[in-house]
C-alpha positions as CSV (number, residue, x, y, z in Angstrom):
1,M,0.0,0.0,0.0
2,T,1.5,3.3,-1.0
3,D,1.5,6.4,1.2
4,T,-1.3,8.8,0.4
5,Q,-1.3,12.5,1.3
6,I,-4.5,13.6,3.0
7,T,-6.1,16.6,1.3
8,S,-9.3,18.5,1.8
9,P,-12.2,17.7,-0.6
10,S,-12.7,20.4,-3.1
11,P,-16.0,22.3,-2.7
12,T,-18.9,21.2,-4.9
13,A,-20.4,23.7,-7.2
14,P,-23.6,25.4,-5.6
15,L,-26.9,23.8,-6.6
16,S,-29.1,25.8,-8.8
17,D,-32.3,24.0,-7.8
18,K,-33.6,21.6,-5.2
19,P,-31.2,18.7,-5.0
20,T,-32.0,15.0,-5.0
21,A,-30.2,12.1,-3.2
22,K,-28.1,11.5,-6.3
23,D,-26.5,14.9,-5.9
24,F,-24.9,13.8,-2.6
25,R,-22.9,10.9,-4.1
26,E,-19.7,12.7,-4.9
27,P,-19.6,15.0,-1.8
28,L,-20.3,11.9,0.4
29,L,-17.5,9.9,-1.2
30,K,-15.0,12.8,-0.9
31,V,-15.8,13.5,2.8
32,L,-15.7,9.8,3.8
33,G,-12.3,9.4,2.0
34,S,-10.9,12.5,3.8
35,L,-12.2,11.6,7.3
36,T,-10.9,8.0,7.1
37,S,-7.5,9.1,5.6
38,Y,-8.3,7.1,2.5
39,T,-7.9,3.9,4.4
40,A,-10.1,0.9,3.5
41,D,-12.3,-0.4,6.4
42,A,-11.5,2.6,8.6
43,T,-14.7,4.1,10.1
44,V,-16.0,7.4,11.4
45,A,-19.2,8.2,13.4
46,H,-22.0,8.9,10.8
47,A,-23.1,12.0,12.8
48,N,-19.7,13.7,11.9
49,V,-20.3,13.2,8.2
50,Y,-23.4,15.4,7.6
51,A,-21.9,18.9,8.3
52,P,-18.9,18.7,5.9
53,V,-21.0,17.1,3.1
54,L,-23.5,19.9,3.4
55,A,-20.7,22.5,3.5
56,L,-19.2,21.1,0.3
57,M,-22.6,21.4,-1.4
58,G,-23.2,25.0,-0.1
59,I,-26.4,24.3,1.7
60,A,-27.6,24.3,5.3
61,E,-29.1,21.3,7.0
62,D,-32.6,22.9,7.3
63,D,-32.8,24.5,3.9
64,F,-35.3,21.9,2.7
65,G,-37.3,21.3,5.9
66,L,-38.3,17.9,7.2
67,A,-38.7,14.7,5.1
68,P,-42.4,14.0,4.3
69,G,-44.2,12.2,7.1
70,T,-41.2,12.3,9.5
71,K,-39.5,14.5,12.0
72,A,-36.1,14.0,10.3
73,L,-34.4,16.7,8.2
74,Q,-34.7,16.1,4.4
75,T,-30.9,16.7,3.9
76,S,-30.0,14.0,6.5
77,R,-32.4,11.5,4.8
78,W,-30.8,12.2,1.4
79,I,-27.3,11.5,2.8
80,Q,-28.4,8.3,4.5
81,W,-30.1,7.1,1.4
82,M,-27.0,7.7,-0.7
83,F,-24.8,5.9,1.8
84,K,-27.1,2.9,1.4
85,V,-26.6,3.1,-2.3
86,L,-22.8,3.1,-1.8
87,K,-23.1,0.0,0.4
88,D,-25.2,-1.8,-2.2
89,E,-22.5,-1.0,-4.9
90,G,-19.8,-2.4,-2.7
91,L,-18.2,1.0,-2.0
92,G,-19.4,1.6,1.6
93,M,-19.4,-0.5,4.7
94,T,-20.8,-0.4,8.3
95,P,-19.0,-2.8,10.7
96,K,-21.1,-1.6,13.6
97,K,-24.1,0.6,14.2
98,G,-23.5,4.3,13.7
99,Q,-20.1,3.8,12.0
100,W,-19.6,4.5,8.3
101,G,-16.5,3.7,6.2
102,L,-15.3,2.8,2.7
103,T,-14.2,-0.5,1.2
104,A,-11.0,-0.7,-0.9
105,A,-13.1,0.0,-4.0
106,G,-14.8,3.0,-2.2
107,V,-11.4,4.4,-1.3
108,Q,-10.2,4.2,-4.9
109,A,-13.4,6.0,-6.1
110,S,-12.9,8.7,-3.4
111,Q,-9.2,9.2,-4.4
112,A,-10.3,9.5,-8.1
113,L,-12.7,12.3,-7.2
114,A,-10.1,14.1,-5.1
115,G,-7.5,13.8,-7.9
116,L,-5.2,11.5,-5.8
117,P,-3.2,8.5,-7.0
118,S,-5.1,5.2,-6.4
119,T,-4.0,3.2,-3.4
120,D,-2.5,-0.2,-4.5
121,V,-4.3,-3.2,-3.2
122,A,-2.3,-6.4,-3.1
123,A,-3.9,-9.4,-4.8
124,P,-4.4,-12.5,-2.7
125,V,-1.7,-15.2,-3.3
126,A,-3.1,-18.7,-3.8
127,A,-1.5,-21.4,-1.6
128,P,0.8,-23.7,-3.6
129,V,-0.5,-27.2,-4.3
130,A,2.1,-30.0,-3.8
131,A,2.3,-32.5,-6.7
132,P,2.1,-36.2,-5.8
133,V,5.5,-37.9,-5.7
134,A,6.3,-41.6,-5.5
135,A,9.5,-41.3,-3.4
136,P,10.0,-39.0,-0.4
137,V,11.8,-35.9,-1.4
138,A,13.1,-32.9,0.6
139,A,10.4,-30.2,1.1
140,P,11.2,-27.1,-1.1
141,V,12.0,-23.9,0.8
142,A,9.3,-21.4,0.2
143,A,10.4,-17.9,-0.8
144,P,9.7,-15.3,1.9
145,V,6.4,-13.5,1.3
146,A,5.8,-10.1,2.9
147,A,2.9,-10.3,5.4
148,P,0.0,-8.1,4.6
149,V,-0.3,-5.0,6.8
150,A,-3.7,-4.7,8.4
151,A,-5.4,-1.3,7.9
152,P,-6.1,0.6,11.1
153,V,-9.7,0.6,12.1
154,L,-10.7,4.0,13.7
155,Q,-13.6,2.8,15.9
156,K,-13.3,5.6,18.4
157,P,-11.4,8.6,17.2
158,E,-9.5,10.8,19.6
159,P,-11.3,14.0,20.7
160,S,-9.0,16.2,18.7
161,A,-8.7,14.0,15.6
162,Y,-11.8,15.1,13.6
163,D,-9.7,16.0,10.6
164,A,-6.3,17.4,9.9
165,D,-7.7,20.1,7.7
166,P,-8.6,23.2,9.7
167,Y,-11.2,24.3,7.1
168,L,-13.2,21.1,7.5
169,R,-12.8,21.3,11.2
170,S,-14.1,24.9,11.4
171,L,-17.1,23.9,9.2
172,A,-18.0,21.1,11.6
173,V,-17.6,23.3,14.6
174,A,-19.8,26.0,13.1
175,A,-22.5,23.5,12.2
176,S,-22.5,21.7,15.6
177,K,-25.2,23.2,17.8
178,C,-23.9,21.5,21.0
179,I,-20.4,23.1,20.9
180,G,-19.6,24.4,24.4
181,F,-21.9,21.9,26.2
182,F,-19.3,19.1,26.8
183,S,-20.4,16.5,29.5
184,L,-18.3,13.7,31.0
185,K,-21.5,11.7,31.6
186,S,-22.4,11.7,27.8
187,E,-21.2,8.8,25.7
188,T,-21.6,10.9,22.6
189,C,-19.3,13.5,24.1
190,Q,-16.7,10.9,25.0
191,T,-16.4,9.7,21.4
192,C,-16.9,13.0,19.6
193,P,-13.8,14.0,17.6
194,L,-14.6,17.7,18.3
195,G,-14.4,17.1,22.1
196,L,-11.2,19.2,22.5
197,Q,-12.7,22.2,20.7
198,C,-15.9,21.8,22.7
199,R,-14.1,21.8,26.0
200,N,-12.1,24.9,25.1
201,K,-15.2,26.7,24.0
202,M,-16.9,25.8,27.3
203,A,-13.8,26.9,29.3
204,A,-13.8,30.3,27.4
205,D,-17.5,30.8,28.1
206,L,-17.1,30.0,31.8
207,S,-14.1,32.3,32.0
208,A,-16.0,35.2,30.5
209,M,-19.0,34.5,32.7
210,A,-16.9,34.3,35.8
211,S,-15.2,37.6,34.9
212,D,-18.6,39.3,34.4
213,L,-20.0,37.9,37.7
214,R,-16.9,39.1,39.6
215,K,-17.3,42.6,38.2
216,E,-21.0,42.7,39.2
217,D,-20.1,41.5,42.7
218,E,-17.3,44.1,43.1
219,T,-19.7,46.8,41.8
220,A,-22.4,45.8,44.3
221,A,-20.0,45.6,47.2
222,A,-18.6,49.0,46.4
223,K,-22.1,50.5,46.7
224,V,-22.8,49.1,50.1
225,A,-19.3,49.2,51.7
226,P,-18.8,52.1,54.2
227,K,-16.3,54.7,53.3
228,A,-13.0,54.0,55.2
229,Q,-12.2,56.7,57.7
230,P,-8.6,57.9,57.7
231,K,-6.7,56.7,60.7
232,A,-4.7,59.0,62.9
233,A,-1.0,58.5,62.5
234,T,0.6,56.8,65.4
235,P,4.0,58.4,66.3
236,N,7.0,56.0,66.2
237,A,4.7,53.1,65.3
238,A,6.4,50.2,63.6
239,P,5.3,49.6,60.0
240,V,2.9,46.7,59.7
241,P,3.5,44.4,56.7
242,A,0.6,44.0,54.3
243,A,-1.2,40.7,54.7
244,P,-1.6,38.5,51.6
245,S,-4.9,39.1,49.9
246,G,-5.7,35.4,49.4
247,K,-7.8,36.4,46.4
248,W,-6.4,33.7,44.1
249,S,-6.0,30.0,44.7
250,N,-3.7,27.9,42.6
251,K,-5.2,24.6,43.7
252,G,-6.4,22.3,40.9
253,I,-4.8,24.2,37.9
254,E,-3.7,22.6,34.6
255,K,-1.5,24.1,32.0
256,I,-3.0,24.0,28.5
257,K,-2.8,25.6,25.1
258,N,-5.7,28.0,24.5
259,H,-7.6,27.1,21.3
260,T,-10.0,30.1,21.4
261,E,-9.2,33.8,22.1
262,T,-10.7,34.6,25.6
263,V,-10.1,36.9,28.6
264,C,-8.0,36.2,31.7
265,Y,-10.3,36.1,34.6
266,R,-7.6,37.4,36.9
267,C,-6.2,40.4,35.1
268,Q,-9.1,40.9,32.6
269,K,-6.6,41.1,29.7
270,P,-7.0,39.0,26.5
271,I,-5.4,35.6,26.1
272,P,-4.4,35.1,22.4
273,M,-5.3,31.9,20.5
274,K,-2.8,29.1,20.9
275,A,-1.1,30.8,23.8
276,A,0.0,28.8,26.9
277,C,-2.2,29.5,29.9
278,Y,-3.7,27.8,33.0
279,W,-7.2,26.3,33.3
280,K,-8.5,26.2,36.9
281,Q,-11.5,24.0,37.7
282,D,-14.0,25.0,40.4
283,D,-12.9,23.0,43.5
284,G,-15.4,24.6,45.9
285,D,-13.9,28.1,46.1
286,G,-16.1,29.5,43.4
287,E,-13.1,30.2,41.1
288,S,-12.8,28.7,37.7
289,G,-11.6,29.6,34.2
290,L,-8.5,30.5,32.1
291,F,-5.7,32.8,33.2
292,H,-2.2,33.9,32.0
293,V,0.9,32.0,33.0
294,E,2.2,35.2,34.6
295,C,-1.0,35.6,36.6
296,Q,-0.4,32.4,38.6
């Protein structure tokens, strides 16, 4: 099997009229090839296929409403129907429920649409049949045959491995309505390839919300706090060192790389995208969010 460079599917020309299921054939083959790295029998969760297919076609998931007599979106039904056609043609495969992939023939068809060289598939070697002999003879020494390399099966992709292409990844994030609502109790969240982006979005939202709440608390406290009366100077009094404020706690912090531009909840200054920072979870002290390394 030759090495194949992973490329992004080229956008499909915008549709001039209402599409049919047949219009989804090429975009579906392109996206399945890209998401499975053009590897036969590799799989991806079918829920992660719809958004990039619709983005390539230049349509939104709810452009054509619901399928007649159902509560399912018409665009989703068209994509599901076309994948069934690919399976019937021997191009698609589903080793388990909710997982879509391509066969060797499907990978070659996807590569042809993407303008990539076809992956070589080794033909099976028939076992040699020994000819009958009258007298015992020494067994021939078989020539070494390279063992076939099994293709990796991506049953559960890593949370950050949706696709190497940032354009496809951004399309999927923009089309996902649940981004920022990550839950450790959800099986879907545990296997979602956008889990890392989802957690970063949730952290950024929590950090911004914590900053806003803290400002509101400080404003309210300033309105009700009595004005401090100046103290009379005590002659020859020894200077009293300032006590630590205890405002910040560094308990339960984790150093991460910020994937979304946000605001430091300690100094209220921006944290650039991809900058190293700390993430603090709420450990009961009411403090959580992202902050600069120098604000530790």
